[in-house]
N, C-alpha and C positions, 0 to 999 in steps of 0.2 A: 489481569495477572502482571506482575512487574516481570520484567525479564532484563537480565544481565549477562553480559560477555567479559569474561576475565581473561585477559591474555590469550585470546583463541587464535589458535592456527590449525589450518585444515590443508592437508596435501593429498593430491590425488596420486594413485599409483605409486606410492613411496617405494624407494630402493630398485626402481626399475629405470631403464633409459627414458621412460616418459613421464619422469617425477615432475609434478606441478605444484607449485605452493600457492594455492588459491586466494587465503586470507591468512594474514600474519599479524601477531600481537593485537588483536583487536579487542578493545576493551570500552564499553558504553553501558547506559542504564536506560530503561524504558519504563516509564511510571505506568501504572495500572490507569486504564481509562484515557490514556493520551492518543494523539494522532501524530506518527512520525512518519516522515517521508524520508527514503533512503535513496539517494541520488548518485550517480556516477556512469561514466562512459561504459561501453561492451567491453568487459574484462576486468572491470573493477573489484569483481568479488561480490556483487550484490545477490545473484543466484544461489551462490554456495552458502552466503549468510543464511538466506530464507530457509534454506532446506535443514537448518540447525534447529529452525524454531518448532518443528514437531518430530524430530528425531529421524529424519530422513538421513541425515548424516549426523556423526559423532565427532567432535574434534579431535584431532590428531595431538593437540596439545592445549592446555588451558582448562576453562570451565564454563558451560552455558547453564544458566538456571533461569526457568520458565516456571514461575509461581513455587510451587514445592517440589518441581520436578527438576532433577539435576543432571545433565549429560557431562560424562567425562570419558577421557581416553580408553579404548579398552574395556569398557565396562557397561554391559548391557543394562538398559533401563527396564526393570520389571514392569512399572506401569506404562509402557509405551504405548499401550491402546487407549488408554486413559488419556494420555497426552494428546495422542492424536485426535480425539473427541474434542477436546476441548481447543484445539488451536486448528483452526480452519484456513485453508490456502486455496485461493482463486489463482490459478495458473494463468499464464499468456493464452488466448484464444480456449477458454476452457469448455466451449461448447463443441471443442473437438473429442471430449471425453464422454459426449451423449452416446448411449447405445441401447437403450431400453425400447420396446414399442409403441409406448406412450408416456406422456410427461409425468403422469403420477408415478409410475414405476422408477422413472429416473431419478426423480427426488426423494422417493422413498429407499433407494438403493442404499445408501450410507446408513442412515438409520436402523434398517433392517440388518445388516452386519454387524451393529452394535446390541442386537438383541432387544429392541425397543419395540414395545407391542403395537399391533396394528391400529388400534384405536388413538394412542398418542400420534403415531405416524400421520394419521387423517388430520388429527388437530393441528400439527405442526405446518402439514402441507398447504393447508387453507392459509395459516398465519404468513407463511414465507412466500406465497403468491402474491398477498398484499403488500409485503415489504418490498417485492421486486417490481409491484404494479402490474400484474398480469392477471385476467380474468379466469374465474374457477373454471370455465368452460373450455378452457385450454388443456385440461387434465386428461381428456381422452385422447386428444390428437398425437399423432406421431410428432416427437421434436424435430424430425427431418422434413416435416411440411410447414416448419414456422420460418420467419424471417430470421437473418443473421442476430439481429438485435434481441428477438425472443428467444432464440436458442442460447445467447449468452445469459440472459436472465434465469432461464430454466436451470442451466448449471450453476449459476449463483445460488439460486433457491435450494439446490441440493446440497450445498456447502452449510448454507445457514439453516439447514433443517437439523443438522448436527448441534444446532444453538451453542456455537463457539464462544469463547470468552475472549479470544483473540482471533482477529481476522487479518489474514497477511494476503494482499492484494499486488500480483506480479505483473505490471504493465496492463491493467484490466481495461484500458481504453485502446489498445492496439487494435488497429484495422477498422476503426469505428470513424465515422464523419464527425466534424467538429461539434452538430448538436448531439450527436450520441454520445460523444465523449462527455460533454458536459452533463448530461442526462445521467449518464452511469455514475458519475463522481457524485452528483448531487445525491443520489440515492444511497451511496455509500456513506456519505458525510452524514445523512438523515439516520441511517441504521446506526452508526457510531455514536451519535447524539442518544437516540432513543434506547439502546440497548446497552449503552455505557461500555462498548467494546474497546478494548486496546486494539487499535488499527495501526497497522505497518504497510505502507505504500511504496512499492519499488518502482520507480518511474525516471523516464527520462524528460518528463516534462516539467520546467522549471515552473511554469505558471501553476501546475495542480500542486506541487510542492509548495509553493507562496499561499495559494488561496485556501487550501484545506489543512495543511498541518500546523501543530502547534510546536514540532521541533524537527530540525533537518539533519542528517547525517549525510556528509557527503563522503564517499569511497574513491579511493585512487589506487591501482594495482594491489588489491588485497589488503589495504589498511584504511584506518578512518584518517581522512584528510583534514576534515572540519568538521564542526557540529554546534548547533546553538539554535535560537530563534530564527524562523525563516526570514522575517524582514531584514535581520543582520547579516547572516550568512549570505542570503542571497542578493545582497546589494554589494559584494566584494567582489567587483568585476575584474581586477588584476589577479586576484588569486583564483578565480573560478576559470579565467582564461588558461592559466598553468595546467588545468586537467581538462580541457578539451569542453569546459562548459561556458554556458553565457549567463547573464542575468536575466530574470524575465523582462518580457516587454514592458510591462507597466512600471518596473523600476527603472527601465532605460529611458523612458518617457520623463520621469521625476527628476533623474538626473540632468539631463538635457534642458529641462525647464528650469531647475536651479542655477544651472551655469549659464544659460541664456539671459533669465531674468533677474538673476541675483537675489533669488527668494529661498526661504526654507519651506519643504512642501514635504511633510513627514507622509509616510504611507502607514495607512491604518484599515487596510481592507477595502478600500474603495476602488469602483471599477474606472477604467478609461473615460467614460462618459461623466462619473462623477470628478475626475480630477480635471476634466476639461471644465465644468461647471466652476470649481475651486479657482482655476486660472481666470476664468472669465470676471468671478467676483472680485478676485485680487486687481485685475487691470482696471475694474470700474472706480473700485477705490484709491488706485493708484499708490498703493502702500506695501512694503514687504510684508509677508507672511510670517508670523513669528509661531 
């Protein structure tokens, strides 16, 4: 589903001493099937933004369009339940939301609330277990007897069982070790490609934004600061430093190599090891890289 924000503003506790404008004049468009990273420091408005995507919040001003659903100020959306079925949100530490006595019941909880029959739920449960790379034997176990990584995958499976068309990921790798972070992000990227999901990743990780996204939105104090292709936006060191962000490690490496050796070394998704090989080849040839 396409997503469009038009001059969106959201104010918490308006007309009180605690009034706080979290986002202001926010305008952007996300194409259906794209993978978009939303990046910004704490307090930049990222969490408020994503809560508009399934109607948890309605804009104070402006308009949010998600597919055929439109969120407007002071106007309840009659199809809010259908919108929430089609937009799945994986919040930070989703495993904290597990509560059923076994994994099967936890995965089935969402679909049951939407009136999906048991036969279809059983089918979906097996499919999403494969998607999150967990064995079927886990279904009868208590989620609280699992490892932290397995618990997170069970919670994600519960979101996927709703078969969303839009998948929103709010810092999905928080608390995981580097290997676990890569495994989870690779899993989401595979799902994005396989299911043709519109995927929105809220992250502090510039590396993840560069590696997985095809578009980046930088937030600052509730406004859109920059947006564009990751390789372009995330290489603008001075601009990012102004909003307490830094360029990804691999871009730093490229810029230093270009400065030191007087070469052009374009980024095209290669790893640090690939870049080292490219530099070695350039050094062997003894000529600039065009």
